[in-house]
LUMMAR-170013 format. One record per residue: residue in one letter; x, y, z of N, C-alpha, C, O in turn. Coordinates in steps of 0.2 Angstrom, whole numbers, plus 5000, padded with zeros to 4 digits. Example, Ala and Ser with C-alpha at 12.3 -4.5 7.8 and 13.67 -1.06 7.14 Angstrom:
<sites>
A506649725039506249785039506649845039507149835042 S506449895035506849955036506450005039506750065040 
</sites>
This chain:
<sites>
X522549314613522749314620523549304621523849344625 X523849264617524549264617524949334616525449344619 X524649364611524949434609524849484615525349514617 X524249474619524149524625524649504630524949544633 X524749434631525149414636525949434635526249454639 X526149424628526849444627526949514627527449534629 X526449554626526449624626526549644634526949694635 X526149614638526249624645526949604648527149644652 X527249554645527849534647528349584645528849604649 X528249614639528749664637528749734641529249754643 X528149754643528049804648528349794655528649834658 X528249724657528549704663529349714663529649734668 X529649694657530349704656530549774657531049794660 X530149814653530349884653530249914660530649964662 X529749894664529649924671530249904675530549944679 X530549844674531049814678531749854676532149874681 X531749874670532349914668532349984671532850004674 X531750014671531650074675531750074682532050114685 X531450014685531550004692532249994694532450014700 X532749974690533449964691533750034693534350034696 X533450084691533750154693533750164700534150204703 X533250134704533150144711533250084715533350084721 X533250024712533249964716533849914714533949904708 X534249904719534749854718534549784716534949754711 X534049764718533749694716533549694709533749654705 X533249754706533049754699533649764695533649734689 X534149794697534749804694535149734693535349714688 X535149694698535349624698535049584693535249544689 X534349594693533949554689534149574681534149524677 X534249634680534449654673535149634671535249594666 X535649654675536349644673536549574674536949544671 X536149534678536249464678536149424672536349374671 X535749454668535549424661535949454655535849434650 X536449494657536849514651537249464648537549414652 X537249454642537549404638537349334640537749294639 X536749324642536549264645536549214639536749154641 X536349224634536249174628536949154626537049104624 X537449204626538149184624538449134629538749084627 X538249144635538549094641538149034640538448974640 X537549034639537148964638537448934631537548874632 X537548964626537748934620538448904621538548844618 X538848934625539548914626539548844630539848794628 X539148844635539048784639538748734636539048674636 X538148744632537848684630538048664623538048604621 X538448704619538748684613539348634615539448584612 X539648644621540148604623539848534626540148484624 X539348544629538948484632538748434626538948374627 X538448464621538148424616538748404611538548354607 X539248434611539848414607540248354609540648324605 X540148334615540448274618540248214615539748214611 X540648154615540448094612539848064613539448044609 X539648064620539048034622538648084627538748074633 X538348144625538148184630537548164634537148124631 X537548174640537048154645536448194643536448254642 X535848164644535248204643535148254649535348244654 X534848314647534748364651534048374654533548364651 X533948374661533348394664533348464667533848484670 X532848504665532848574667532348584673531748564672 X532548604678532148624684532148704684532648734684 X531548734685531548804686531148824692530648794694 X531448874696531148904702531148974702531649004699 X530649004704530649074704531149104708531549154706 X531249084715531649114719531849064724531849004723 X532149094730532449054735531949004738532048944740 X531349034740530848994743530548934739530548874741 X530448944732530348894728530848844727530748784726 X531448864727532048824727532048774733532148714732 X531848794739531848744744531348694743531348644746 X530748714739530248664738530548614732530348554733 X530848644728531148594722531748554724531848504721 X532148584729532748544731532648474732533048434730 X532248454736532148384738532048344731532348284731 X531648364726531548334720532248324716532348274713 X532548384716533148384712533648334715533948294711 X533748334721534248294724534048214724534448174723 X533448204725533148134724533248104717533448054716 X533048154712533148134705533848114704534048064700 X534348164706535048154705535248084708535648054705 X535048074714535248014717535047954714535447904713 X534447954711534147894707534447894700534547834697 X534647944697534847944690535447994689535448044686 X536047964692536648014692536848024685537348064684 X536647984680536847994673536548054669536748074663 X536148094673535748144669536148214671536348224677 X536148264667536348324668535748374670535248374667 X535848404676535348454678535448524677535948554679 X535048554674535048624673534548654677533948634678 X534748704681534348744686534348814684534848844683 X533748844684533648914682533248954688532848924691 X533349014688533049054693532749114689533049144685 X532149144692531949204689532149264693532349314690 X532249254700532449314704533149314706533449254707 X533449364707534149374710534249344716534749314718 X533649344721533749314727533849244727534149214732 X533649204722533749134721534449124718534849084721 X534549154713535149144709535749164713536249124713 X535749224716536349244720536549194725537149184726 X536049174729536149134735536349064733536649024737 X536149044727536248964725536648954719536548904716 X536949004716537348994710537948944711538148924706 X538148934717538648884719538348814721538748774723 X537648804721537348744723537648684719537648684713 X537848634723538148574720537748524717537948474714 X537048534718536548484716536348494709536048444706 X536648544706536448554698537148564695537648584698 X537148544688537748554684537748624681538348644681 X537248654679537248714676536648754680536148734681 X536848824682536348864685536448934681536948964681 X535848954679535749014675535149054678534649024681 X535149114676534449154676534049124670534349104665 X533349134671532949124665532849184661532649234664 X532949184655532849244651532049254651531649214652 X531949324651531249344651530849304646531049294640 X530149294647529749254643529449284637528849294637 X529949294632529649314626529649254621529949204622 X529249264615529249204611529949194608530149134608 X530349244606531049234604531449204609531849154607 X531449224615531849204620531749124622532149084623 X531049114622530849044623531148994618531448944619 X531049014612531348974606532048964606532348904605 X532449014608533149014608533348974614533848934613 X533048984620533248944626533148874625533648834626 X532548854623532448784622532848754616533148694617 X533048784611533448764606534148754608534448704606 X534448794613535048784615535148734620535648694620 X534648734625534748684631534448614629534748564632 X533948604625533748544623533548494628533848444629 X533148514633532948474639532548414637532148414632 X532648354640532248294639531548304642531048284639 X531548334648530948354651531048414656531648424658 X530548444658530548504662530148504668529648474668 X530448534674530048534680529948604682530548634684 X529348634683529248704686529048694693528648654694 X529248734697529048734704528548784706528648844705 X528048754709527548794713527148844708526648824705 X527248904708526848954704527148974697526849014694 X527648944695527948964689527648934682527648874681 X527248984679526948964673527149024668526749074667 X527649014664527849054659527549034652527848974650 X527149064649526749034644527049034637526848984633 X527549074636527849064629528349004630528448974625 X528648994636529048944637528648874636528848824633 X528048874639527648814639527448804632527448744630 X527248854628527148844621527648814617527548764613 X528248834618528848804615528948734617529148694612 X528948724623529048654625528448604622528648554620 X527848624622527348584620527448574612527348524609 X527748624609527848624601528348564600528248534595 X528848564604529348504603529148444607529548394607 X528548444610528348384613528748364619528948304620 X529048414622529448394628529048394634528648434636 X529048334638528648334644528748384649529348404650 X528248414652528248464657527848444663527348414663 X528148454669527848444675527848504680528348544679 X527348514684527348564689527348524696526948484697 X527748544701527748514707527648564713527748624712 X527348544718527148584724526748644723526748694726 X526248634718525848684716525248694721525048644724 X525048754721524448774725524048814720524248864717 X523348804720522948844716522348874721522148844726 X522148934720521648974724521149004719521349014713 X520549004721520049034717520149104714519849114708 X520549144717520649204714521149214709521349264706 X521449154707521949154702521649164695521049144694 X522049184690521749204683521549134680521149144675 X521749074682521549014679520849004679520448974675 X520549034685519849024686519349084685518749084688 X519649134682519249194680518849184673519049134670 X518449224671518049214665518549224659518349194654 X519049254660519549264654520149214655520649224651 X520049164659520549114660520649054655521049014656 X520249054650520248994646520848984642521148924642 X521249034640521849024637522348994642522748954640 X522349024648522848994653522648924655523148884656 X522048904655521848844657522048794652522248734653 X522048814645522248764640522948744641523148684640 X523448784644524048764645524148714651524548674651 X523748724656523748684661523548614659523848564661 X523048604655522848544652523348504648523348444648 X523848544645524348514641524948494645525448454643 X525048514652525548494656525448414657524948394659 X526048384657525948304658525748284665525248244665 X525948324670525648304677525748364681526348394682 X525248384685525248444689525248414696524748384698 X525748414700525748384707525548444712525948494712 X525048434715524748494719524848474727524948414728 X524848524731524948514738524348484742524448454747 X523748504739523148484743522548474739522548484733 X522048444742521448424739521048484736520748474731 X521148534740520748594737521048614730520648634726 X521648614729521948634723521648584717521548604712 X521648524719521448464714520748484713520548474707 X520348494718519648504716519548564712519048564707 X519848624713519848684709519948664702519648684697 X520548624701520748614694520248564691520048574685 X519948524694519448474692518748514689518448494684 X518648574693518048614691518148644684517648664680 X518748654682518948684675519248634670519548644665 X519048564672519248514667519948504666520248484661 X520348514672521048494672521148434676521048434682 X521248374672521248314675521948284676521948224680 X522448314674523148284674523448304681523948334681 X523148284686523348304693523448254698523048204698 X523948264702524048214707524148254714524548304714 X523848234719523948264725524548234729524448174731 X525148264729525748234731525848254738526248224742 X525648314740525848354746526448404745526548414739 X526648424750527148484750527848454751528048424756 X528348464746529048434747529348474752529948444754 X529148524755529548564760529548514767530048524770 X529048474768529048424773529648384773529948364778 X529748354767530348314766531048354767531448324769 X531048414765531648454765531748464773532348464775 X531248494777531448504784531648444787532048444792 X531348384785531548324789532248304787532548284792 X532448314781533148304779533648344783534148324785 X533448404784533848454788533948434795534448434798 X533348414798533348384805533848324806534148324811 X533848284801534248224801535048244801535448194803 X535248294799535948314798536148354805535948414806 X536448314809536648344816537248374816537748344819 X537348434813537948474813538048494820537648524824 X538748494822538848514829538948584830539248624825 X538648614836538748684837538948694844538648704849 X539648674846539848674853539748744856539648744862 X539848794852539748864855539048874858538948904863 X538548854854537948854856537748814862537348824866 X538048754862537948714868538148744874537848744879 X538748784874538948814879538548874881538348884887 X538248904876537848964877537148944881536948974886 X536848894879536248874881536248844889535848864893 X536748814890536948794897536348754901536248754907 X535948714897535448674900534848714902534348684905 X534748774900534148814901533648814896533848784890 X533048834897532548834892532748894887533048944889 X532648874881532848924875532348944871531948894869 X532249004869531849034864532249044858532649084858 X532149004852532449014846531949064842531449034840 X532249124840531749164836532049174829532649194828 X531749154824531949154817531649204813531049214813 X532049234809531849284804531449344807530849354805 X531749374812531349424816531449494813531949504809 X530949534814530949604812530949644818530749624824 X531049714818531049754824530349744828530449744835 X529749744826529249724830529249664834529049654840 X529549614831529649544834530149554840530049524845 X530649594838531249604844530949634850531149614855 X530449684849530149714855529749664859529849664865 X529449614856529049564860529549524864529449504869 X530149504860530549454863530949494869531049464874 X531049554868531449594874530949604880531149594886 X530249614879529749614884529749544887529649544893 X529749494883529749424886530349414891530249384896 X530949434889531549434893531349474900531549444905 X531149534899531049574905530549544910530549554916 X530049504907529549474911529749404914529449384919 X530349374912530549314914531249314917531449264920 X531549374917532249374920532749334917532749334911 X533149294921533649254918533449184917533849134917 X532749174917532549104917532649074910532749014909 X532649114905532649094898533349124894533549174896 X533549084889534049104885533749114878533249084876 X533949164874533649184868534249174862534749204863 X534049144857534449144851534049174845533449154843 X534249234843533849274838534249274832534849294831 X533849254826534149264820533749314816533249294813 X533949374815533649424811533549404804533949374801 X532949424801532849414794533349454790533549424785 X533449514792533949554788534649554792534649584797 X535149524789535749534792536249584789536549574784 X536149644791536549694789536849734795536649724801 X537449764794537849794800537449844804537449844810 X537049884801536649934804536149904809536049924815 X535749854806535249824810535549784816535349784822 X536149744815536449714820536649754825536649744831 X536949814823537249864828536649884833536649894839 X536049904829535449924833535249874838535049894844 X535149814836534849764841535349754846535149744852 X535949754844536549734850536549794855536549784861 X536449854852536449914856535849914861535949934867 X535249894859534649894863534749834868534449844874 X535049784867535149734872535749734876535749714882 X536249774874536849794878537249734880537349684876 X537449734886537949674889537549614889537949564891 X536949604889536549544889536649504883536549444883 X536949534877536949504871537649494869538149524871 X537749444864538349434861538249414853537749374852 X538549434849538549414842538849344841539349324844 X538549304837538749234835539549234833539949194835 X539649284829540349294826540849314831541449304830 X540649344837541049364842541049324848541349334853 X540649274848540549234854541149184856541249174862 X541549164851542149124853542549164858542749214857 X542749124863543149164868542849204873543149234878 X542149214872541749254877541449214882541249154881 X541449244888541049204894540349214892539949264893 X540049154890539349154888538849144894538249154893 X539049124900538649114905538249174907537649164910 X538449234906538149294908537749324903537449374904 X537749294897537349324891536749284890536649224891 X536149324889535549304888535349294881534849254879 X535649334877535449334870536049324865536549354866 X535949274861536449254856536149284849535649254847 X536449334846536249354840536549324834537249324833 X536249284829536549254824536649304818536149324815 X537249324817537449364812537749334806538149364802 X537549274804537749234798537149204795536649194799 X537249174789536649144786536849064785537349044786 X536249034785536348964783536248914789536348854788 X536248934795536248894801535548894805535448844809 X535148934803534548944807534148884808533948854813 X534048844802533648784801533848734806533448694808 X534548734808534748674812534748704819534848664824 X534648764821534648794828534048774831534048784837 X533548764828532848744831532948684836532448674840 X533448644835533448584839533648604846533548564851 X533848674847534048694854533448724857533448744863 X532848734854532248774856531848734861531648674859 X531648764866531048744870530448764867529948724866 X530448824865529948854860530248894855530848914856 X529848904849530148944844529649004843529049004844 X529949064841529649114838529749134831530349134830 X529249134827529449154820529249224818528649244819 X529649254815529549334814529149344808529049294804 X528949404807528549424801527849434802527449464798 X527549414808526849414809526549474810525949484811 X527049524811526749594812526949634806526849704806 X527049604801527249634794526749604789526149594790 X527049584783526749554777526549484779526049464775 X526849454783526749384784527249344787527849364787 X527149284791527649254794528149214790527949204784 X528649194792529149154788529049084790528549064792 X529649044788529548974788529448944795529848954800 X528848914796528748874802528848804803528948774808 X528948774797529048704797529748684799529848624802 X530248724798530948704801530948694808531248654811 X530548734812530448724819530048664821530248624825 X529448664817529048604819529348534818529148484821 X529848534813530148464812530548444818530548384819 X530748484822531048464828530648454834530848444840 X529948464833529448454838529448514843529548504849 X529448574840529448634844528848674844528648684838 X528548684850527948734849528148804846528748824847 X527648834843527848894839527448954841526748944841 X527649004841527349074842527449114836528049114834 X526949154834527049204829526549264830526049254834 X526649314826526149374826525549354822525449294820 X525049404822524449394819524349384812523849354809 X524849404808524749394800525049324798525649324796 X524649274799524849214797524349174792524449114790 X523749204791523249174787523349144780523049104778 X523849174777524049154770524449094770524549064765 X524549064776525049004776524648944779524448944785 X524548894775524048844776524348804783523948784787 X525048794783525248754788525248794795525148754800 X525248854794525148894801524448894803524348884809 X523948894798523248884800523148824803522848814808 X523448764800523248704803523648694809523348664814 X524248714810524548704817524248744822524248724828 X523948804821523648844826522948804828522748804834 X522648774823521948744824522148674829521748654833 X522748644828522848584831523248604838523448554842 X523348664840523648684846524348674846524648664852 X524748674840525448664840525748734839526248744842 X525448784836525648854835525148894838524548884839 X525448954840525049004844525149074841525749094841 X524649104839524649174837524549224843524149214847 X525049274843524949324849524949394846525249404840 X524549434849524449504847524949554850525049604848 X525249534856525649584860526149544864526149484865 X526549584868527049554872526749514878527049464880 X526149544880525849504886525649434884525749394888 X525349434878525049364876525649314875525649254876 X526249344872526849304871527049274878527249214879 X527149324883527349304889526949244893527149194895 X526249264892525849214895525849144892525849094895 X525949144885525949084882526549044883526548984884 X527149074883527749044884527849014891528048964892 X527749064896527749044903527248984904527448934908 X526648984901526148934902526448864900526248814903 X526748864894526948804891527548774896527548714897 X528048824897528648794900528548784907528948744910 X528048804910527948784917527448724918527348704924 X527248694913526848634913527248584908527048574902 X527648544911528148494907527648444903527848434898 X527148414906526748364903526448394897526348364891 X526148464897525848494892526348514886526248504880 X526948534888527448554884527648484880527748494874 X527748434883527948374879527348354875527548324869 X526748364876526148344872526148384866526148354860 X526248454867526248494861526848484856526848484850 X527448464859528048454856527948394851528148394846 X527648344854527548274851527048294845527148264839 X526548324846526048344841526448384835526248374829 X526848424837527248464831527648424827527648424821 X528048374830528448324827528048284822528248264816 X527448254825527048214821526648254815526548224810 X526548314816526248354811526748354804526448344799 X527348354805527848354800527948284797527848274791 X528048244802528148174800527648144796527848104791 X527048154797526448124794526348154787525948124783 X526648204785526548234779527148234774527148264769 X527648194776528248184771528048134766527548094766 X528448124761528348084756528148104749528148074744 X528048174748527948204742528448194737528348184731 X529048194739529648194734529648124731529748124725 X529548074734529548004732528947994726529147964721 X528448024728527848014723528048054716527948024711 X528348114717528548154711529048114707529048114701 X529648094711530248064707530048004704530247984699 X529547964707529347904704529047914697529147884692 X528647974696528347994690528848014685528848004679 X529348064688529848084683530348034681530548034675 X530447984684530847924682530547884676530947854673 X529947894675529647864669529947894663529947854658 X530047954663530347994657531047964656531247974650 X531447934660532047914659532047854654532547844651 X531547814654531547764650531147774643531047734639 X531047844642530747864636531147924633530947974633 X531747904631532147954628531847994623531547974618 X531948064623531648104618532148114612532748134613 X531848104606532248114600532148184598531648204594 X532648224600532548294600532748314593533248294590 X532348364590532448384583533048434583533248464588 X533348444577533948484577533748554579533148574577 X534148594582534048664584533748704578534048704572 X533248744579532948784573533148854574533048894569 X533448874579533648944581534348944582534648904586 X534748984578535448984579535649024586535249064588 X536149004589536349024596536749084596536949114601 X536949104590537449164590537149214585537449274584 
</sites>
């Protein structure tokens, strides 16, 4: 099975090389790994040549979404054990490019593709004391190499579903790796039950670290005086990660409510052509965030956020939130809005997201099929203050009662700090 897996990895690599002819992301994936081992060797040979090198903890995330789940653990571990060096790797360019300057890690690299040779070389160079993989990351040649060196391995914020290969008739080889992981921290009881059915017992139901992350974001009250001026004490709809079908619903909501509402729209894709398109459609009613200073905002109904990194804190201005993506492949992050105690609306494609299903069932979030349903839902909430306050309170409680996963995980990781790994000399040359 390992030969079949490794052959599949090779074909996957060749596919990405070919895809790079047409896809900028695939090109970034390939060229970002150019001379990667030379860079790793330079960094870690210097690190371990010091008089008293600090032990290395390796965290790996597939992409940006997984990073946001791993981030609370990274930062809590660093706060508790500042003497450790943190290595952070990404598989995807969208994670690496956006977070290569992240200050919470000492070294940030792409992960070399999962071949037997690369795994041996990477582990030999970096020599981690223990390793944390986030959510769905199971690279089996890396796992084999870590197990071979008896390096502790942990998986955090994992979710398991019956259709995954672990639970198929051919999944025995994959399940063997799960049983060797020191501790699998899962988000829910269903995942733990599934693993129990295949005799994977090294499992802890810790919950989802994203609840800790959005709570931490909420507590950072960054000032936005320009947005304070824009909102002007009116009810505000904050629309996050929107796509064109979402924009159509929001425009119809405005047409149905006149100047009663203000809208803050943060498109999912921030590029010049799309920003021009949406600005042209809204005309003089809108202003770009980058152009808002010095503008009379009292006459503008739409503030378009044409910068990255601030949406998560803008939900504090929301009377209600609209989360985009529900008329495409699926909705985006709903927890950032819920953390502020904000009722949430989104399109019909939300079933893949447990928190969206749960919040819908609890009357915190509302799925809409068209502009009429959105208008009725928003107006119905905003015209009934007591009901709005009730839903808002339930949204905040939904997040608050689910925090704490990070502490559970870091408590377990901290046990490794008191068990230093006597690492064997590197078996693979780095040059």
